[in-house]
C-alpha positions, 0 to 999 in steps of 0.5 A: 413593087419593083423599082421600074414600077414606081410611079413618077410625079410627072404622071400628075397634071402639071400644076399639081407636080409642085406639091411634091419635092421628089421625082418618084413615089415610093413603093407604097405610094406607087401601089396606091396611086391608081386607087388614090388619084385615078379613081374615087373609091373609098380606101383603107390603108394599113401600113407601118408608121413612117412609110409615107402615108401622108402622100396618099392624103395629098393624092386624094385631095388633088384628085378632088381639086382636079374637078376644078380644072377646065377642059382648057386646063385652067384651074377655076376654083369655087371657094368652099364648094368641095370640102375635105375634112381631115380628122387626126387624133391630136392638135399637133398633127392637125397643126402640122398638116395645116402648115404643110397644106397651107404652104403647098396649096395656098397659092391656088386659093385653097383655104384651110381651116383649123377646128381644134380647142386651140382655135376658137376664132372662127364663125359659120362663114369661115366654115362655109368658105373652107376647102379643107377643114382640119380637126380632132374628133372631139372638136368636130363632134362638138361643132356639128352637134346642131341642127342642119337648118340652124347652120351648124350642119349646113356645110355638110352637104359640101363635104366630098372627101373625109381623110381619117388619120390614125384610124386605129384611134377607134380602139382608145376611149377617145375613139367613140367621138371619131366613130360618132362623127364618121357615122353621122357623115355616113347617115347624112350622106344617105338622106334624100335632101343630100341626093344632089350634093357632093355629100351623097358621094362622099369619099373616105380614106382611112389610114392606120398602123398595122392591124389584123382586122383591116377588113372590119374597117373596110366594111364600116367605111364601105370600101371595095376590095380594090380600096383595101391596102395592107402593107407590112414591115417591108414598107418601112424605109429602115428595118425596125427592131422592137423591144418591150421591157417590163418592170415591177410597179412602184407605190405610185405612178410618179415613183415608177417613172422616176425609177425607170431613169436608173435603167436608161443609160444601160439601155442606150449602151446596149441598143443605140451603139453610139448612134443618136437616141430619143428618150420620150418622157411623160413630163417636162420635169421628167425629161430634165431629170433624165438628161441630168441622170445621163449627164452624171453617168457620162461624167463618170467615164471622163474622157471616154464619154460614150456620147462624144466621138471626137475632139471636134464634136466636143469643141462644137458642143462647148461652143454651142453651150455658151449660146444656150440661155437655159443654164441647166441645159448649158451644163448638159450639152458638153456631154452630148446630152440635151432635153427638148420641151415646150418650156424652152425659148425658141432660140434654145429649141432651134439650137438643140434641134440643130445639134441633134440633126447634125449628130453632135448631140447624141441623146435628146430627152423630150416629151411626147409633143416632139413625136407629133411635131418637129421631125427629128428622127433618131437611130434609137427611140426609148419610151420611158413608161407607157403612161403620161401625166394628163394635165387636164385630168391630173393623173397618169394615164396610158398613152393613146395607141396612136401616140405610141406608134408616133413615137416609134415612128421616129426610130430609124433615119433613112439618110443615115441608118439601115436599121432602127431600134425601139425600146418600150419600158412599161409595167410587167402586166402590160408588156403583152399589150405593147408587143401585140401593138407593135406586131400588128396583132391588136384588134381594133374594137369599138368604144361607142357602147359606153357613151351611146346615150350621149351620141344618140341624143346628139343625133335626135337633137340634130333631127337626123334621128326622128324615130326608132327606125332611124335610131337603129339605122344610125347604129347600123352605120357605126363600127360598133355594129360591125364588131358586134357581128364579129365579136359579140362577147366583147359587147355583153352579148352571147356568143354565136348569135345569128345575124337577125338576133344581133339586129334584135339586140341592137333594137333592144339597146335603142329602145332601152336608151330611148325609154331612159331619155323619155323617162328623164324628159330629155326627149318626147315620144309618141304613145307607141314610143316610135317618134322621137323629138328632142326637148330642151334638156337634151339640146342643152346636154348636147350643146355643152357636151355633157354626160347624161348622168351629169344632166340628170344631176342638174335636172334634180336641182332644188327650186331655190338652187343657191350658188352652194347647191350648184357647186355641189352639183358640179362636184358630182359631175361625171366629167370630173369623176376621174379625180381621186382623193389621194392619201397624201392630200388629206391633211392639207384639205382638212386644214383648208376646210377648218379655215381658221382665217375664214377665207372660204365662202363655203365649207364641208359640214358634218354633224350639227353643221360644224366644219368636218375635220376629215375630208373623206370623198373625192366630191368633198375634195373637189368642193374644197379645191373649188372654194380654195381656188375661188378665194383668188389666192389659193393655198394649194400649190402642189402640182397634181392638186393644182391641175385638179383645180384647173380641170374643176374650173374648166369643166365646172364653168361649162356645167354651170353654163348649162345649168343657167340655161336649164334654169332659164328654160324652167323659169327658175329665177334664183337658180338662173342667177346662182349658176350664171354667177358661178359660171363666171367665177369658175371661169375667172377663178375668183369669187365676186366679192374677192379683193382680187377681182382685178386679176380678170384684166389682161396683164394683172396677175396675183402679185400685181392684184395684191399690190393694188389691193394694198393701196385700196384699189379693188374694183374697176372703178377704183383702178380707173381713178388711180394714179398710174405713178402710184401704181408703179411705186406700189408694184415696184415697176417702172414707167409706163407700167401704171399706164399699161395697167390702167389701159387694161380697162379697155378690155371691159365691155362698154358702159351700160345704163339700165332704167326700170320703171313701172307705168300704167297698164291698159289692162285691168289686173295687170301691171307694166314694168319697162326696162330700158338699156342705154349704151353710154360708151362704145367698146374700146376693142371693136374686134371683141364681142360682148354679151349679157343676159337680161333677166327680169324676175319676181322675187316672190314665187321665184319666177323668170318673167323675161329673158333675152341674150343681148349683144352689148357691143352693138344693140340698137340703143336705147333698147326697151323691154316691156313686161306685163306682170300680174297684179300682186295678191298681197300688198306688193310685188317685187320685180327685179331686173338683172343684166348679167355679163357673160365674162366679167365679174363685178360689172353686172347691173341689178335693179328692182321696182316694187309694184303695189296692189292698189295699182290699176284699180281706177284705170279705164280703157277710155281714159288714161289716168295719172300714174299713182305716185307709188309707181313713179320712177323714184320708187325704182332704185338700184341695188348695184350699179356695176356697168359694162357687159356683153351679150347677144342680139336683143329680142327679135320679135315680141314674145307672147305668153299664154295668159291662161297660164296666169303669168305675163305678157312680154313685148320688146321694142327698139327705140331709135331717135333722129 
């Protein structure tokens, strides 16, 4: 577009002009201006990174907000009534846009809400009131996996605009979640209930790097021709030269990346030509080591250091190094080299960024987070290895394509250079992949098929798919359907299938998946297999975002599932199937399992139930790591195994919570208690009998917990009674450390007293047990909610008689639940009551009462007789009285269970006294 055709910011309504800090839109933005701001058409834009695509999002947001401008020109905003959903591949991108849009739009009362794993402090009202929801695909998928009537999807009707950043993410394994949520929005927008809502006319805007099959994305997002915009390299503010170098692999990924350090200096000498350079490394340690290697190379040049251009620059760097608190960095800065990562203090980060922006620091070695956050462009970008260390999974993985493009987008500084250079260092066998990516030749394919069972189940649980026809409709809303028609071979289909055969194949996939879900009792189908209804296991799998294979393991659990059994189920879970047993780990794992000091609760056993001498599978490794971690003082300290351990605990806690709810659904008393305790232990990374239980409290780490243990303080009660001065003496800390440690007890839930007693029943052949909960104190932290499960079960028969989630912090106290139990067939029946808190270990309350067979033999409906002495309260005794806990709202209404099943009746009452 010619310069005279550039659109002016003055063409916007007066109140919107302040959003932009420039006077004219660039060529790309001016070309898209009519479609973005003067129409409501869906759009898909393919353009190089760094060409100004963010402005297009803002134009579409302003187009939507213009509906609030009255005929008199006043901005009359109705909170949350027209929502924008911004979906980006990373939390860093989400948070960057959140800061930017809060600053630009906040003064108008526009409410932006972040939905990512970093922000768990929101509720349904926050979502309802939000005008712009900024989220990642996985989080948005998880948040919206609930029924419309239950509130989880109620805000969908207000969605008017969906902005998809880096839509080429569809090509990565994570792309399945993005495809699922967009398909969900598309399908919901078509249902009759939404006909009068903004969702019925929802607008999509997707942007991507240069890709060859933009028309496929346009077909998926229902984009008309005028909404398809494809731009080439001419739209870059500076010309970019790209090089992809391939290297021979090493014995392992770690050694390969380390070897690449040997080539960095020569690459910079050849391509950066004395200008600024960013070197992206996969880990913080890798960034530090690369900076060290470059500094050593620069030292060899003496006064002719290629990274120093003048004496003035040298003086500025020496002066700056004196104010750097990082000792290692201090020695690098005078040579024109530095590193940047999240481990630096804010002061050091600001120092390094300032030096680099001023061109005093010529080479900056950094982690990939810099590509998504702070805007520090450079003439040259070097990507040292296309793999990064995934901390969650504990192994090296290829970067997402969007991440590579983000890093490449840092090359070229419009204010300083007319050209930029990108050098990608990768393995020989992957050179062609990155050449295709940078040249815009890589087709964007769907990744939905491998996990279609889980996403189809989520739709059935939401009731948006209620029969086979709707299941097929949902699949036809997906990008998978678009690509199946274009590239059937990629999806295990014969080439050159007619379109009607594609639909038949789609139907076969649906029927196969539905039959499999029905066979495992995840869903209900009618005799014809047409109607579909979710059953509890499907709801739980969807709620906890589990894989179907993991849910099958849970459903196969034994009736008397112990903690050890539950832990073995977790070890076979699909969510942690990526964990590898490495050769160099076996000796340590063998030693831990041999366990000469009897630290572990459970061991891997071999023949004759003796401890195995050799760990041979990844499941065994996972089991050992979990047990070692839960001692509270693990022997494993090696980085990759520690990260494996963290991932086991994080995923294992989620799986155990699902198991608990499944066992409650099945009325399995032993399984519910076992999995509830295991979930808490994995969350806190400590067993319930560990001497380091105090690690659960804020401010108490391993060192302090060991010191407290040495003075006999192992429980919350003992800490409450401890002398704060003695705590300081034992820990070697100064006043008022002891008071702070004792103050951490305020994070515990309020004290609860539970009473269980047997009373006479008016019904022959039945016994009645009353459980009363009384809150003895108020929670110290009023901003925190505390929840617990009240479970009443029969020891004989392994049967849950009653379960309710209690909001411990605000339930009407006292709370009473009455459980009618069948008269024992034998001489006695043991009824157990357990109050199991969600978060803390060591605060659960357990009681039991014994119901005798003679009870109720002489009870008449007309005459109340005295309680049998055997049923007095004195026969109710406490096995363990550990207070405090947290739980959800008590029972809302009586629960009546059919007596014909031979079980029980339940009534729950609230008593208030004046």
